[in-house]
C-alpha distance (Angstrom), angle and dihedral (degrees) to the residues before:
residue distance angle dihedral
M1 . . .
Q2 3.83 . .
F3 3.82 89.5 .
L4 3.82 90.4 53.4
R5 3.82 91.0 52.3
I6 3.80 91.4 51.0
I7 3.80 90.9 50.5
L8 3.82 91.0 49.7
V9 3.82 92.6 49.7
V10 3.82 91.3 49.5
L11 3.80 91.9 48.4
A12 3.81 91.7 48.1
G13 3.81 90.1 51.1
L14 3.79 91.7 50.2
A15 3.80 90.8 49.3
L16 3.82 91.0 52.9
T17 3.80 93.2 49.6
A18 3.79 90.2 50.4
C19 3.82 88.4 59.0
S20 3.80 94.7 54.4
S21 3.79 98.9 73.2
K22 3.79 119.2 155.2
F23 3.81 87.9 -138.4
K24 3.78 109.6 90.3
T25 3.79 130.8 178.9
Y26 3.79 127.6 -127.1
H27 3.79 126.2 -155.8
G28 3.81 101.6 172.3
P29 3.80 131.7 101.3
E30 3.80 116.1 -44.4
I31 3.79 113.9 -93.9
T32 3.81 102.4 -123.4
S33 3.82 97.8 177.6
I34 3.78 145.7 -2.1
Q35 3.79 125.7 -136.6
V36 3.79 122.8 -163.8
Q37 3.80 120.1 -166.1
K38 3.78 104.8 -165.0
A39 3.83 95.7 -172.1
N40 3.83 91.1 55.0
R41 3.84 94.5 38.0
K42 3.81 89.0 -128.6
M43 3.80 134.1 134.5
Y44 3.80 121.4 -164.8
L45 3.81 126.6 -161.6
L46 3.79 108.2 -153.1
H47 3.79 138.7 -164.8
N48 3.79 100.5 -156.0
S49 3.84 101.1 -49.2
K50 3.84 96.8 -24.8
V51 3.81 118.6 101.8
I52 3.80 107.8 -128.8
K53 3.80 97.2 176.1
Q54 3.80 137.5 -2.1
Y55 3.79 130.5 -159.0
D56 3.79 138.3 -167.9
I57 3.81 108.1 -124.9
G58 3.77 143.2 -163.6
L59 3.81 119.8 -139.3
G60 3.76 140.0 -165.8
G61 3.79 118.1 -50.5
V62 3.84 89.1 -102.0
P63 3.81 99.4 45.8
I64 3.82 100.3 175.2
G65 3.79 118.7 84.0
D66 3.78 136.6 18.3
K67 3.79 121.3 -63.8
E68 3.80 108.3 -96.5
F69 3.80 105.5 173.9
E70 3.78 145.1 -10.5
G71 3.79 112.8 -64.8
D72 3.82 98.3 18.9
M73 3.84 90.3 115.3
K74 3.82 91.5 -132.7
T75 3.79 127.8 133.7
P76 3.83 111.4 -127.9
E77 3.80 122.9 -112.4
G78 3.79 124.6 -145.8
I79 3.78 141.7 57.9
Y80 3.78 117.5 -44.9
F81 3.81 136.3 145.4
I82 3.79 137.2 -126.2
S83 3.80 102.9 -95.1
H84 3.81 99.8 -174.7
R85 3.79 146.0 -26.6
N86 3.80 123.8 -111.4
P87 3.82 114.6 -151.0
N88 3.83 91.4 -179.8
S89 3.80 98.9 53.7
A90 3.80 120.0 149.2
Y91 3.82 83.2 -132.9
H92 3.82 96.2 61.1
L93 3.83 97.9 -98.9
S94 3.78 130.0 -9.3
L95 3.79 143.5 -168.6
A96 3.80 115.8 -149.2
I97 3.80 120.5 -130.9
S98 3.82 116.6 -145.7
Y99 3.82 93.7 -117.1
P100 3.04 125.1 168.5
N101 3.79 106.0 50.5
D102 3.83 124.2 178.1
E103 3.82 92.5 -85.6
D104 3.81 91.9 50.5
R105 3.83 90.9 50.4
A106 3.81 91.8 48.7
N107 3.83 92.6 49.0
A108 3.80 92.2 49.7
E109 3.80 90.8 47.3
L110 3.83 89.9 54.9
L111 3.81 86.8 56.8
G112 3.79 91.1 47.5
M113 3.79 91.3 -118.4
P114 3.82 136.4 114.2
P115 3.83 112.5 -104.2
G116 3.79 95.7 -130.9
G117 3.78 124.8 -140.2
D118 3.79 143.1 -162.7
I119 3.80 92.9 95.8
M120 3.79 107.5 167.9
I121 3.77 146.8 169.7
H122 3.79 100.6 -125.7
G123 3.76 147.7 157.6
G124 3.75 129.6 -105.3
P125 3.78 127.1 -46.8
P126 3.78 122.0 -88.9
R127 3.79 111.9 -82.4
K128 3.79 118.7 -77.0
A129 3.79 120.6 -119.0
N130 3.82 91.0 -90.0
G131 3.83 90.1 56.8
K132 3.80 94.5 -111.7
K133 3.78 125.4 119.4
R134 3.78 124.2 -130.1
K135 3.79 118.0 -116.0
V136 3.79 100.7 -97.9
S137 3.78 109.8 -156.8
S138 3.79 98.4 37.9
V139 3.81 95.5 74.3
D140 3.79 138.9 32.4
W141 3.78 101.5 -116.6
T142 3.82 109.1 141.1
A143 3.80 128.0 100.9
G144 3.83 88.5 -115.1
C145 3.80 103.5 -48.8
I146 3.80 130.4 118.4
A147 3.81 111.3 -109.4
V148 3.79 130.8 -159.3
T149 3.81 131.3 162.3
D150 3.80 121.2 -75.4
D151 3.82 91.2 -109.1
E152 3.80 90.7 50.8
V153 3.80 94.9 48.4
E154 3.81 88.9 52.3
N155 3.81 88.8 59.0
I156 3.80 93.8 42.6
Y157 3.82 90.7 48.4
A158 3.82 89.5 54.9
M159 3.82 94.3 44.6
V160 3.82 103.2 43.2
K161 3.79 123.2 67.0
P162 3.81 128.2 -161.7
G163 3.80 110.7 -88.5
T164 3.82 93.9 40.6
P165 3.84 109.9 137.0
I166 3.81 118.2 -121.8
Q167 3.79 123.7 -162.4
I168 3.80 114.4 -160.5
L169 3.79 111.9 -162.6
P170 3.83 128.1 -167.7
């Protein structure tokens, strides 16, 4: 009888973990664009001109100014699009932004530097040594990406499809 109870507890635990997937579904209005306001640390998911959802965000470690080259810790400014989604991100889940474009590459070349890449909307950082996560949107800690919490990126990942335009404002 004890063995049967142990088996039932293990099966119940497995059933609960199966329900906690990071992949959510979304059945609301199509997200037709994203707007990021760096100065306000806000990101808006829009259906046409209507805000469907808004998020507090963290930015690159040097949040003021447009990204100029790889390693400058700045978040780019301009109009881009979501190029793809990464389900295996080191930052929980991520959506890639189409940085750099031709203008970004040309500007970096004038400076004699590579433009960089791998600019993403992503979740929190990997866990620290003590097993705790840093608070994501309260500080600018990324290398130029747009950070939200893990729970928030799960929703964004479900809502936003590749090809969605993103406007990143100063």
